[in-house]
DOPAGU-817932 format. One record per residue (C-alpha): x, y, z. Coordinates in Angstrom, 2 decimals, always signed. Example, Ala and Ser with C-alpha at 12.3 -4.5 7.8 and 13.67 -1.06 7.14 Angstrom:
REM DOPAGU-817932
+---------+---------+---------+
|    east |   north |      up |
+---------+---------+---------+
|  +12.30 |   -4.50 |   +7.80 |
|  +13.67 |   -1.06 |   +7.14 |
+---------+---------+---------+
//
This chain:
REM DOPAGU-817932
+---------+---------+---------+
|    east |   north |      up |
+---------+---------+---------+
|  -21.30 |   -9.85 |  -18.61 |
|  -19.19 |  -12.97 |  -17.77 |
|  -18.63 |  -13.66 |  -21.31 |
|  -17.22 |   -9.92 |  -21.65 |
|  -14.81 |  -10.41 |  -18.98 |
|  -13.66 |  -13.57 |  -20.25 |
|  -13.20 |  -12.33 |  -24.39 |
|   -9.52 |  -11.82 |  -25.06 |
|  -10.31 |   -8.42 |  -27.03 |
|  -12.76 |   -7.00 |  -24.30 |
|  -10.22 |   -8.03 |  -21.65 |
|   -7.48 |   -6.13 |  -23.30 |
|   -9.33 |   -2.91 |  -24.12 |
|  -10.75 |   -2.84 |  -20.18 |
|   -7.52 |   -3.37 |  -19.04 |
|   -6.02 |   -0.42 |  -21.09 |
|   -8.99 |   +1.69 |  -20.22 |
|   -8.34 |   +1.20 |  -16.65 |
|   -4.73 |   +1.92 |  -16.89 |
|   -5.54 |   +5.05 |  -18.68 |
|   -8.16 |   +6.17 |  -15.94 |
|   -5.24 |   +5.68 |  -13.31 |
|   -2.58 |   +7.62 |  -15.51 |
|   -5.23 |  +10.42 |  -15.87 |
|   -5.23 |  +10.77 |  -11.93 |
|   -1.76 |  +12.91 |  -12.17 |
|   -2.76 |  +15.79 |  -14.39 |
|   -6.22 |  +15.90 |  -12.80 |
|   -4.89 |  +16.31 |   -9.33 |
|   -2.17 |  +18.59 |  -10.36 |
|   -4.80 |  +21.03 |  -12.00 |
|   -7.20 |  +20.52 |   -9.04 |
|   -4.41 |  +22.00 |   -6.80 |
|   -4.15 |  +24.81 |   -9.00 |
|   -8.07 |  +25.30 |   -9.56 |
|   -8.78 |  +24.72 |   -5.60 |
|   -6.00 |  +27.24 |   -4.75 |
|   -4.46 |  +24.74 |   -2.38 |
|   -0.79 |  +25.78 |   -1.19 |
|   +1.72 |  +23.21 |   -2.13 |
|   +2.65 |  +23.10 |   +1.81 |
|   -0.82 |  +22.96 |   +2.92 |
|   -0.75 |  +19.49 |   +4.14 |
|   -4.27 |  +19.00 |   +5.60 |
|   -5.71 |  +20.24 |   +2.54 |
|   -4.23 |  +17.68 |   +0.58 |
|   -5.60 |  +15.23 |   +3.25 |
|   -9.01 |  +16.45 |   +3.21 |
|   -9.17 |  +16.65 |   -0.56 |
|   -8.44 |  +12.87 |   -0.80 |
|  -10.69 |  +11.90 |   +2.08 |
|  -13.55 |  +13.57 |   +0.08 |
|  -12.39 |  +11.87 |   -3.07 |
|  -11.97 |   +8.41 |   -1.54 |
|  -15.18 |   +8.42 |   +0.60 |
|  -17.05 |   +8.82 |   -2.43 |
|  -15.25 |   +6.58 |   -4.51 |
|  -15.80 |   +4.13 |   -1.66 |
|  -19.43 |   +4.64 |   -1.53 |
|  -20.36 |   +4.43 |   -5.38 |
|  -18.49 |   +0.87 |   -4.81 |
|  -20.34 |   -0.21 |   -2.30 |
|  -23.61 |   +1.15 |   -3.67 |
|  -22.80 |   -1.06 |   -6.78 |
|  -22.64 |   -4.11 |   -4.68 |
|  -25.34 |   -3.29 |   -2.66 |
|  -27.42 |   -3.21 |   -5.96 |
|  -25.88 |   -6.46 |   -7.43 |
|  -24.71 |   -8.61 |   -4.79 |
|  -25.58 |   -7.28 |   -1.61 |
|  -24.60 |  -10.43 |   +0.71 |
|  -20.97 |   -9.69 |   +0.08 |
|  -21.60 |   -6.06 |   +1.62 |
|  -21.94 |   -7.13 |   +5.23 |
|  -18.75 |   -8.19 |   +7.26 |
|  -17.88 |   -9.94 |  +10.15 |
|  -16.22 |   -8.20 |  +13.23 |
|  -12.65 |   -9.66 |  +12.00 |
|  -13.18 |   -8.95 |   +8.24 |
|  -14.38 |   -5.36 |   +9.19 |
|  -11.02 |   -4.98 |  +11.51 |
|   -8.95 |   -6.24 |   +8.53 |
|  -10.34 |   -3.64 |   +6.13 |
|   -9.94 |   -1.16 |   +8.72 |
|   -6.57 |   -1.78 |   +8.91 |
|   -6.23 |   -1.78 |   +5.18 |
|   -8.06 |   +1.24 |   +4.83 |
|   -5.45 |   +3.03 |   +6.94 |
|   -2.48 |   +1.78 |   +5.07 |
|   -3.59 |   +1.55 |   +1.67 |
|   -5.84 |   +4.68 |   +1.36 |
|   -4.80 |   +6.88 |   +4.33 |
|   -1.45 |   +6.67 |   +4.48 |
|   -0.51 |   +5.79 |   +1.12 |
|   -2.55 |   +8.81 |   -0.30 |
|   -0.89 |  +11.25 |   +2.38 |
|   +2.46 |  +10.50 |   +0.66 |
|   +0.81 |  +10.52 |   -2.73 |
|   -1.03 |  +13.63 |   -2.66 |
|   +1.52 |  +15.43 |   -0.42 |
|   +4.46 |  +14.16 |   -2.79 |
|   +2.71 |  +15.26 |   -5.98 |
|   +2.39 |  +18.65 |   -4.90 |
|   +6.11 |  +19.15 |   -5.18 |
|   +6.80 |  +16.99 |   -8.24 |
|   +5.75 |  +17.39 |  -11.80 |
|   +2.77 |  +15.25 |  -13.14 |
|   +5.08 |  +13.59 |  -15.59 |
|   +7.70 |  +12.82 |  -12.65 |
|   +4.78 |  +11.64 |  -10.41 |
|   +3.07 |   +9.22 |  -13.01 |
|   +6.59 |   +7.53 |  -13.29 |
|   +7.70 |   +7.65 |   -9.69 |
|   +4.64 |   +5.89 |   -8.67 |
|   +5.16 |   +2.95 |  -10.75 |
|   +8.11 |   +2.12 |   -8.09 |
|   +5.13 |   +0.34 |   -6.26 |
|   +5.08 |   -2.34 |   -8.52 |
|   +8.83 |   -3.20 |   -8.35 |
|   +8.68 |   -2.95 |   -4.22 |
|   +6.05 |   -5.72 |   -4.49 |
|   +8.35 |   -7.88 |   -6.46 |
|  +11.30 |   -7.11 |   -3.90 |
|   +8.65 |   -7.57 |   -0.82 |
|   +7.22 |  -10.90 |   -2.34 |
|  +10.85 |  -12.27 |   -2.80 |
|  +10.86 |  -12.22 |   +1.22 |
|   +7.47 |  -13.36 |   +1.83 |
|   +6.73 |  -16.02 |   -0.52 |
|   +8.71 |  -19.13 |   -1.12 |
|   +7.29 |  -19.54 |   -4.42 |
|   +7.93 |  -15.97 |   -5.69 |
|  +11.59 |  -15.59 |   -5.21 |
|  +13.99 |  -13.42 |   -7.36 |
|  +15.44 |  -14.61 |  -10.40 |
|  +17.70 |  -13.12 |  -13.31 |
|  +14.62 |  -11.81 |  -14.96 |
|  +12.92 |  -10.03 |  -12.14 |
|  +16.33 |   -8.48 |  -11.38 |
|  +16.87 |   -7.15 |  -14.53 |
|  +12.99 |   -5.85 |  -14.50 |
|  +13.74 |   -3.97 |  -11.49 |
|  +17.18 |   -2.61 |  -12.72 |
|  +15.15 |   -0.96 |  -15.60 |
|  +12.34 |   +0.44 |  -13.43 |
|  +14.60 |   +2.05 |  -10.94 |
|  +16.83 |   +3.26 |  -13.78 |
|  +13.92 |   +4.58 |  -15.08 |
|  +13.00 |   +6.34 |  -11.63 |
|  +16.14 |   +7.81 |  -11.31 |
|  +16.24 |   +9.03 |  -14.97 |
|  +13.19 |  +10.91 |  -14.47 |
|  +14.55 |  +13.04 |  -11.75 |
|  +17.81 |  +13.61 |  -13.71 |
|  +16.71 |  +16.77 |  -15.16 |
|  +17.64 |  +18.87 |  -18.12 |
|  +20.84 |  +19.88 |  -16.46 |
|  +22.04 |  +16.51 |  -15.58 |
|  +21.55 |  +17.12 |  -11.99 |
|  +19.91 |  +14.88 |   -9.63 |
|  +16.84 |  +16.43 |   -7.69 |
|  +15.46 |  +14.69 |   -4.81 |
|  +13.21 |  +16.12 |   -1.94 |
|  +11.85 |  +14.14 |   +0.94 |
|   +8.49 |  +15.67 |   +0.86 |
|   +8.39 |  +15.38 |   -3.15 |
|  +10.20 |  +12.65 |   -4.44 |
|  +10.46 |  +11.03 |   -1.24 |
|   +6.76 |  +11.16 |   -0.50 |
|   +6.10 |   +9.47 |   -4.07 |
|   +8.62 |   +6.78 |   -3.35 |
|   +6.99 |   +6.13 |   +0.23 |
|   +3.65 |   +6.04 |   -1.35 |
|   +4.90 |   +3.12 |   -3.68 |
|   +6.22 |   +1.33 |   -0.77 |
|   +3.18 |   +1.81 |   +1.43 |
|   +1.02 |   +0.43 |   -1.84 |
|   +3.65 |   -2.83 |   -2.18 |
|   +3.11 |   -3.47 |   +1.60 |
|   -0.87 |   -3.16 |   +1.55 |
|   -0.73 |   -5.33 |   -1.31 |
|   +0.93 |   -8.41 |   +0.29 |
|   -1.55 |   -7.59 |   +3.36 |
|   -4.56 |   -7.78 |   +1.11 |
|   -3.49 |  -10.95 |   -0.34 |
|   -3.02 |  -12.48 |   +3.37 |
|   -5.45 |  -10.99 |   +5.42 |
|   -8.56 |  -10.38 |   +3.04 |
|   -9.16 |  -13.85 |   +1.66 |
|  -12.74 |  -14.74 |   +1.58 |
|  -13.86 |  -11.33 |   +1.19 |
|  -15.35 |  -10.11 |   -2.08 |
|  -12.87 |   -7.93 |   -3.96 |
|  -15.45 |   -4.98 |   -4.40 |
|  -16.16 |   -5.19 |   -0.92 |
|  -12.87 |   -4.94 |   -0.08 |
|  -12.39 |   -1.99 |   -2.44 |
|  -15.34 |   -0.25 |   -1.45 |
|  -15.06 |   -0.73 |   +2.36 |
|  -11.25 |   +0.00 |   +2.32 |
|  -11.90 |   +3.23 |   +0.52 |
|  -14.40 |   +4.24 |   +2.35 |
|  -12.70 |   +3.54 |   +5.78 |
|   -9.63 |   +4.96 |   +4.92 |
|  -11.05 |   +8.15 |   +3.66 |
|  -13.06 |   +8.71 |   +6.97 |
|   -9.95 |   +8.24 |   +8.84 |
|   -8.40 |  +11.08 |   +6.89 |
|  -11.27 |  +13.19 |   +7.47 |
|  -11.35 |  +12.82 |  +11.12 |
|   -7.70 |  +13.92 |  +10.92 |
|   -7.67 |  +16.71 |   +8.41 |
|  -11.17 |  +18.25 |   +8.81 |
|  -10.41 |  +19.62 |  +12.17 |
|   -6.99 |  +21.07 |  +11.16 |
|   -7.98 |  +22.50 |   +7.73 |
|   -7.64 |  +26.36 |   +7.57 |
|  -10.60 |  +28.81 |   +6.44 |
|  -10.13 |  +28.99 |   +2.76 |
|   -7.49 |  +26.18 |   +2.32 |
|   -9.93 |  +24.91 |   -0.63 |
|  -11.76 |  +27.25 |   -2.94 |
|  -14.19 |  +24.98 |   -4.88 |
|  -15.42 |  +26.48 |   -8.27 |
|  -17.32 |  +24.44 |  -11.12 |
|  -14.69 |  +23.27 |  -12.72 |
|  -12.86 |  +22.06 |   -9.46 |
|  -16.16 |  +20.47 |   -8.81 |
|  -15.75 |  +18.55 |  -11.88 |
|  -12.38 |  +17.31 |  -11.36 |
|  -13.20 |  +16.41 |   -7.91 |
|  -16.27 |  +14.15 |   -9.31 |
|  -14.38 |  +12.65 |  -12.20 |
|  -11.38 |  +11.87 |   -9.56 |
|  -13.73 |   +9.75 |   -7.82 |
|  -15.46 |   +8.09 |  -10.51 |
|  -11.93 |   +6.98 |  -11.98 |
|  -11.33 |   +5.41 |   -8.80 |
|  -14.51 |   +3.52 |   -8.36 |
|  -14.69 |   +2.72 |  -12.22 |
|  -10.83 |   +1.31 |  -12.61 |
|  -11.17 |   -0.41 |   -9.36 |
|  -14.54 |   -2.18 |  -10.31 |
|  -13.63 |   -2.95 |  -14.13 |
|  -10.04 |   -4.32 |  -12.79 |
|  -11.53 |   -6.78 |  -10.18 |
|  -14.08 |   -7.71 |  -12.46 |
|  -11.31 |   -8.62 |  -15.36 |
|   -9.00 |   -9.87 |  -12.45 |
|  -11.61 |  -12.78 |  -11.41 |
|  -11.41 |  -14.31 |  -14.64 |
|   -7.84 |  -13.61 |  -16.18 |
|   -4.60 |  -14.50 |  -15.09 |
|   -3.27 |  -11.43 |  -12.66 |
|   +0.23 |  -11.85 |  -14.34 |
|   -0.80 |  -11.27 |  -17.72 |
|   -3.06 |   -8.51 |  -16.67 |
|   -0.22 |   -6.58 |  -14.56 |
|   +1.73 |   -6.17 |  -17.86 |
|   -1.17 |   -3.48 |  -18.97 |
|   +0.36 |   -1.18 |  -15.79 |
|   +2.91 |   -0.12 |  -17.67 |
|   +0.57 |   +2.11 |  -19.60 |
|   +0.10 |   +3.88 |  -16.31 |
|   +3.01 |   +6.04 |  -16.30 |
|   +2.98 |   +6.27 |  -19.98 |
|   -0.41 |   +7.89 |  -20.03 |
|   +0.13 |   +9.66 |  -17.11 |
|   +3.22 |  +11.29 |  -18.35 |
|   +1.55 |  +12.04 |  -21.98 |
|   -1.63 |  +13.27 |  -20.37 |
|   +0.47 |  +15.84 |  -17.87 |
|   +2.40 |  +17.29 |  -20.69 |
|   -1.15 |  +17.51 |  -22.52 |
|   -2.88 |  +19.09 |  -19.83 |
|   -0.80 |  +20.92 |  -17.30 |
|   +0.97 |  +24.17 |  -18.43 |
|   +4.62 |  +24.18 |  -18.69 |
|   +5.04 |  +20.50 |  -18.57 |
|   +7.03 |  +19.21 |  -21.66 |
|   +8.14 |  +16.06 |  -22.45 |
|  +11.95 |  +15.70 |  -22.99 |
|  +14.43 |  +13.16 |  -23.85 |
|  +14.99 |  +12.29 |  -19.92 |
|  +11.15 |  +11.67 |  -19.49 |
|  +10.88 |   +9.67 |  -22.56 |
|  +13.79 |   +7.73 |  -21.62 |
|  +12.42 |   +7.30 |  -18.11 |
|   +8.77 |   +6.33 |  -19.49 |
|  +10.50 |   +3.53 |  -21.65 |
|  +12.66 |   +2.18 |  -19.08 |
|   +9.69 |   +1.54 |  -16.42 |
|   +7.55 |   +0.20 |  -19.08 |
|  +10.43 |   -2.47 |  -19.96 |
|  +10.85 |   -2.91 |  -16.20 |
|   +6.88 |   -3.41 |  -15.45 |
|   +6.67 |   -5.76 |  -18.58 |
|   +9.93 |   -8.19 |  -17.67 |
|   +9.08 |   -8.68 |  -14.32 |
|   +5.45 |   -9.57 |  -15.21 |
|   +6.21 |  -11.58 |  -18.14 |
|   +5.36 |  -15.34 |  -18.03 |
|   +6.12 |  -17.84 |  -20.79 |
|   +3.28 |  -19.61 |  -22.18 |
|   +3.38 |  -23.13 |  -20.62 |
|   +2.91 |  -26.12 |  -23.00 |
+---------+---------+---------+
//
């Protein structure tokens, strides 16, 4: 397995596969909302649905860790508190914004808007790390990326559309993700990547369920066979993508792998156009995809050192 995670072409295939899995979350969630008959304004239904998904995903990751390397499953009191904090921010808060924001925008817009997390991480790193300052390359990448995000909301009628609980929540989700990325790097040192993922997903999901279930209205979610299938797939994609991504991240350069994340908004928009009724690719979406993809590649590109 170690050779698999270090072989050039297998690493590329795994990175692309993970990015496509993350991209598929956008149409899956949009179709799930319709199939489960969740009202766009029903905030608690989204919170409970997200909590159920990430609880299952977290338990899958922890079960895998239990079978493969159980000593890393156990935490000290400090580590538990760190991962609880991460769970609240990276899972509960981030996906509160994500799930409720996605209900008010198209799947294609959501895929593009979610990429702002990459650019916020670059901005925050400039203020937090002395060895990760802004430069002309990063500024250029940010200009491409944020221009793409604006174009995604421009629409066919050359009218900028912005809702705080729609596009605003998607941007806040990206900002929360960036904050959590810096926190994880600083606070979760010495903890196995699978343990970080599994525990923060599980703990964050538990917080969401504790808050959401008591406030859930009767009939807020109506599960059908297709609904259950979409739910199980969404949990699987989170567990599989995170597990595979952290496995290749362990043996490869983070900067090189980060470039493959440009595939997330591309695959998310294309799959949304394919599977969500009424969503069609237009010149604005195509331009936004291109701008965001170029921005992500620029900010993550590193020249080979001699």
